[in-house]
LOVO-342512 format. One record per residue: residue number from 1; residue in one letter; y, z, x of N, C-alpha, C in turn. Coordinates in steps of 0.02 Angstrom, whole numbers. Layout:
BEGIN
num/residu/n_y/n_z/n_x/ca_y/ca_z/ca_x/c_y/c_z/c_x
NUM/a/Y/Z/X/Y/Z/X/Y/Z/X .
...
// end
This chain:
BEGIN
num/residu/n_y/n_z/n_x/ca_y/ca_z/ca_x/c_y/c_z/c_x
1/x/-2219/1899/2204/-2252/1905/2141/-2291/1971/2135 .
2/x/-2326/1990/2189/-2364/2052/2186/-2318/2112/2175 .
3/x/-2261/2111/2209/-2214/2167/2201/-2189/2171/2129 .
4/x/-2179/2114/2098/-2156/2113/2028/-2209/2143/1981 .
5/x/-2272/2128/1994/-2325/2156/1953/-2327/2231/1958 .
6/x/-2321/2258/2019/-2323/2330/2028/-2260/2363/1999 .
7/x/-2204/2329/2002/-2143/2355/1970/-2152/2358/1895 .
8/x/-2183/2307/1866/-2197/2308/1794/-2245/2364/1776 .
9/x/-2295/2376/1817/-2342/2431/1806/-2305/2498/1806 .
10/x/-2262/2507/1855/-2223/2569/1858/-2177/2577/1798 .
11/x/-2146/2522/1777/-2103/2524/1719/-2141/2541/1656 .
12/x/-2201/2513/1648/-2242/2528/1590/-2261/2602/1589 .
13/x/-2283/2628/1646/-2302/2699/1648/-2243/2745/1636 .
14/x/-2184/2726/1661/-2124/2766/1648/-2106/2764/1574 .
15/x/-2112/2706/1543/-2100/2701/1470/-2150/2743/1432 .
16/x/-2212/2744/1455/-2263/2785/1423/-2247/2859/1430 .
17/x/-2221/2878/1489/-2199/2947/1499/-2144/2966/1450 .
18/x/-2095/2924/1441/-2040/2938/1395/-2065/2938/1322 .
19/x/-2112/2894/1306/-2140/2893/1239/-2176/2959/1224 .
20/x/-2218/2981/1270/-2253/3044/1260/-2203/3102/1254 .
21/x/-2150/3101/1293/-2099/3153/1288/-2065/3153/1221 .
22/x/-2055/3094/1193/-2022/3088/1128/-2065/3116/1072 .
23/x/-2129/3105/1074/-2172/3130/1021/-2197/3201/1035 .
24/x/-2176/3230/1089/-2192/3300/1104/-2256/3311/1142 .
25/x/-2285/3259/1170/-2345/3266/1210/-2324/3267/1283 .
26/x/-2346/3317/1319/-2328/3320/1390/-2388/3341/1431 .
27/x/-2392/3312/1489/-2444/3330/1538/-2408/3352/1601 .
28/x/-2431/3406/1632/-2398/3430/1692/-2404/3381/1750 .
29/x/-2458/3345/1752/-2471/3300/1808/-2439/3232/1798 .
30/x/-2417/3215/1737/-2389/3149/1723/-2313/3153/1729 .
31/x/-2289/3141/1790/-2218/3145/1803/-2195/3079/1836 .
32/x/-2131/3074/1847/-2104/3014/1881/-2133/3008/1951 .
33/x/-2140/3065/1985/-2168/3064/2053/-2241/3042/2053 .
34/x/-2280/3064/2003/-2350/3044/2001/-2356/2969/1984 .
35/x/-2310/2944/1942/-2310/2873/1926/-2295/2832/1989 .
36/x/-2244/2852/2027/-2227/2816/2089/-2286/2818/2138 .
37/x/-2318/2876/2143/-2375/2881/2189/-2433/2837/2166 .
38/x/-2444/2834/2101/-2498/2792/2074/-2484/2718/2088 .
39/x/-2422/2697/2079/-2405/2627/2092/-2416/2610/2165 .
40/x/-2399/2656/2210/-2410/2645/2281/-2485/2639/2297 .
41/x/-2525/2682/2266/-2597/2680/2277/-2626/2614/2251 .
42/x/-2605/2593/2192/-2630/2531/2164/-2610/2471/2207 .
43/x/-2549/2470/2232/-2527/2414/2274/-2565/2414/2341 .
44/x/-2577/2473/2368/-2616/2477/2431/-2688/2454/2419 .
45/x/-2717/2473/2362/-2785/2451/2346/-2788/2376/2338 .
46/x/-2739/2347/2305/-2737/2274/2297/-2732/2239/2364 .
47/x/-2691/2265/2409/-2686/2236/2476/-2752/2242/2513 .
48/x/-2786/2298/2505/-2851/2308/2537/-2902/2257/2512 .
49/x/-2903/2246/2447/-2950/2198/2417/-2936/2128/2442 .
50/x/-2873/2109/2445/-2855/2042/2469/-2875/2034/2542 .
51/x/-2864/2085/2582/-2881/2080/2653/-2957/2079/2664 .
52/x/-2994/2118/2625/-3067/2116/2631/-3093/2048/2612 .
53/x/-3066/2018/2560/-3086/1951/2540/-3071/1900/2595 .
54/x/-3012/1906/2625/-2993/1859/2679/-3040/1866/2739 .
55/x/-3057/1926/2757/-3103/1937/2814/-3171/1909/2797 .
56/x/-3196/1923/2736/-3261/1896/2716/-3260/1820/2716 .
57/x/-3209/1791/2689/-3205/1718/2686/-3203/1688/2756 .
58/x/-3163/1717/2799/-3155/1689/2866/-3219/1697/2908 .
59/x/-3258/1748/2896/-3319/1756/2935/-3378/1724/2902 .
60/x/-3392/1742/2841/-3453/1719/2807/-3450/1645/2788 .
61/x/-3398/1626/2754/-3393/1557/2729/-3385/1508/2787 .
62/x/-3343/1523/2834/-3334/1479/2892/-3398/1472/2932 .
63/x/-3436/1527/2938/-3499/1524/2974/-3548/1477/2939 .
64/x/-3550/1481/2872/-3595/1437/2835/-3574/1364/2841 .
65/x/-3510/1351/2840/-3486/1283/2847/-3504/1255/2916 .
66/x/-3495/1296/2968/-3512/1273/3036/-3586/1259/3041 .
67/x/-3628/1302/3011/-3700/1290/3013/-3717/1225/2976 .
68/x/-3686/1214/2919/-3699/1153/2881/-3678/1091/2920 .
69/x/-3620/1095/2954/-3597/1038/2993/-3643/1024/3052 .
70/x/-3668/1077/3086/-3715/1068/3140/-3780/1036/3116 .
71/x/-3803/1059/3058/-3865/1031/3029/-3855/957/3011 .
72/x/-3798/942/2982/-3784/873/2963/-3778/829/3026 .
73/x/-3747/856/3078/-3739/820/3141/-3807/807/3173 .
74/x/-3851/855/3171/-3917/845/3201/-3960/796/3161 .
75/x/-3948/791/3097/-3986/744/3055/-3963/672/3068 .
76/x/-3901/663/3090/-3876/596/3105/-3910/567/3167 .
77/x/-3928/609/3215/-3956/586/3278/-4026/565/3271 .
// end
């Protein structure tokens, strides 16, 4: 699914490039290569965000759950 989203993003930017070319607007930096590079950067950033969230969840949330379970266990005694 993630790959499909980034493919759609690249397709949209490529269509935008062709649209600008059709109406006579051109940017030197807005090329097919820059679009491909941008899609790679966006996909790498998305992977980074997902991994940071996973690390945070596994450390912070699990630690809080363990503390809560220990507290609950000690209250039973």
